[in-house]
C-alpha positions as CSV (number, residue, x, y, z in Angstrom):
1,M,93.6,35.9,120.0
2,E,90.4,34.2,118.8
3,M,89.9,32.8,115.2
4,K,86.9,33.9,113.8
5,I,87.3,33.0,110.1
6,D,89.3,31.1,107.8
7,A,92.5,33.3,106.2
8,L,95.8,32.8,104.3
9,A,98.5,34.9,103.7
10,G,101.4,34.3,101.3
11,T,101.8,32.5,98.0
12,L,103.3,29.3,96.9
13,E,106.4,31.2,94.8
14,S,109.8,29.5,95.3
15,S,111.2,31.2,98.6
16,D,107.7,31.9,100.4
17,V,105.6,30.3,102.0
18,M,101.5,29.9,102.3
19,V,99.8,30.0,106.0
20,R,96.3,29.2,106.0
21,I,94.6,29.7,109.6
22,G,91.3,29.1,110.7
23,P,88.7,28.2,113.9
24,A,89.2,25.0,115.4
25,S,86.8,22.8,117.2
26,E,89.1,21.8,119.4
27,S,91.5,23.4,122.0
28,G,95.1,23.8,121.3
29,I,97.0,24.4,117.8
30,Q,96.3,21.5,114.7
31,L,99.2,21.9,112.6
32,E,99.6,20.7,108.9
33,I,103.1,21.2,107.6
34,D,104.4,20.8,104.0
35,S,107.4,21.7,102.6
36,I,109.9,21.3,100.2
37,V,112.6,21.2,103.3
38,K,111.0,19.3,105.7
39,Q,113.1,16.4,106.5
40,Q,115.9,19.2,106.9
41,F,113.5,21.7,108.9
42,G,110.3,20.8,109.8
43,A,111.0,20.8,113.4
44,A,112.3,24.6,112.6
45,I,109.2,25.5,111.1
46,E,106.7,24.3,113.6
47,Q,108.6,25.8,116.2
48,V,108.4,29.1,114.6
49,V,104.7,29.0,113.9
50,R,103.9,27.8,117.7
51,E,106.0,30.1,119.1
52,T,104.7,32.9,116.6
53,L,101.3,31.9,117.2
54,A,101.9,31.8,121.0
55,Q,103.0,35.7,121.2
56,L,100.2,36.5,119.7
57,G,98.1,34.8,121.9
58,V,96.4,32.0,119.6
59,T,95.8,29.0,121.8
60,R,92.9,27.4,119.4
61,A,93.5,27.1,115.6
62,N,93.7,25.1,112.3
63,V,96.9,26.0,110.8
64,V,98.3,24.2,107.3
65,V,101.8,26.0,106.1
66,D,102.9,25.1,102.8
67,D,106.7,26.2,102.5
68,K,108.7,26.5,99.5
69,G,111.8,27.0,101.0
70,A,110.7,30.6,102.9
71,L,113.3,32.3,105.5
72,E,112.1,32.3,109.0
73,C,111.1,36.0,109.2
74,V,109.1,35.3,105.7
75,L,107.4,32.6,107.9
76,K,106.7,34.4,111.0
77,A,105.0,37.4,108.7
78,R,103.0,35.2,107.3
79,V,101.7,33.6,110.1
80,Q,101.4,36.8,111.8
81,A,99.6,38.3,108.8
82,A,97.3,35.1,108.5
83,A,96.4,34.7,112.1
84,L,95.1,38.8,112.1
85,R,93.1,38.2,109.1
86,A,91.7,35.0,110.6
87,A,90.9,37.4,114.0
88,Q,89.4,40.0,111.9
89,Q,91.9,42.3,113.2
90,S,93.8,45.2,111.0
91,Q,96.8,46.1,113.7
92,L,99.2,44.4,115.7
93,Q,100.6,45.6,119.0
94,W,104.4,45.6,117.9
95,S,106.9,45.4,121.1
96,P,110.5,46.4,120.8
97,L,113.2,43.5,120.1
């Protein structure tokens, strides 16, 4: 999935996360994380973001995560929404669990 424009999803409210995704000039995922729980969960947040982007087929993107204590399911949903918006796609091909 190619990132065509800058896009975001989420809010800066408590227990939510704002994810910004845009095209990158370099290959790979450039990830910046700002979180109120980064010391405890920074590695887990990074893993969830990278795994979610990999599942979507994103191989090149600039990603900024501003976390306010979101649950993993919220983080995944925000990453998916931002990636779809950045790729200018309206639907995600869901797969059974």
